[in-house]
N, C-alpha and C positions, 0 to 999 in steps of 0.2 A: 712763276708758278704762284698762282694765286690762291689762297688756300680759305676753307670756311670755318676755322675755329669751332669745326665742331667737336674737338677733344677737349675743350677749353674745360683745365680744371678736374680733369680726371692726372688719375696717374699710371702709369703702365713701368712694369719692370720685364727689361729685353735679358736677355741670358746670351752671353757672347755678344753684345753692343759695342764693345770696342775696333771691328772690325767686321767691313763685306757685310753683307747681307742683315745684319743686327744693327751695324754703323747706319746704314742705307733707312734702317725700320725705325731707327729713334731718332735720323735726323729728320722724317715725316711727321713722325708724332710728336716733335717737338714745334714745326713747322705748323701744326695743328691746332695746336696749345695744351699738350699736355707735360704733364711733368714729367721727368722720365729718369728711372736707377737703370744703371747698364752692369752687369758683369763682366768679370774677365780674366781671363789666366796671367796677363802680363800689365803689371803696373802701370808700366811706362807707359805702354800700349792706352790704357783705359783715362790716365789723366791727359793724354793729349786727343783723346776722342772729346771728353769733358769740355775742354778748353774748343771744338770745334763744334760744339752741341750748345753751349753757352748758357746762360744763368739757370735755365727750367734743366738740366740736367745733373748727374750725379753718377759718383762711381761708388760703386758698395762690392 
């Protein structure tokens, strides 16, 4: 998938970003260049999501 980096330098907060639609949204935002902060109820899943998303993602 080719990305435009139209979110480069932007910051996003995604609730429920550790799974499902929230995780898919976070993946797309990171692919478009955004820094992403995700929240979720299960710490283990949050940690796994951050590992999947890479250096531009943070769990809060």
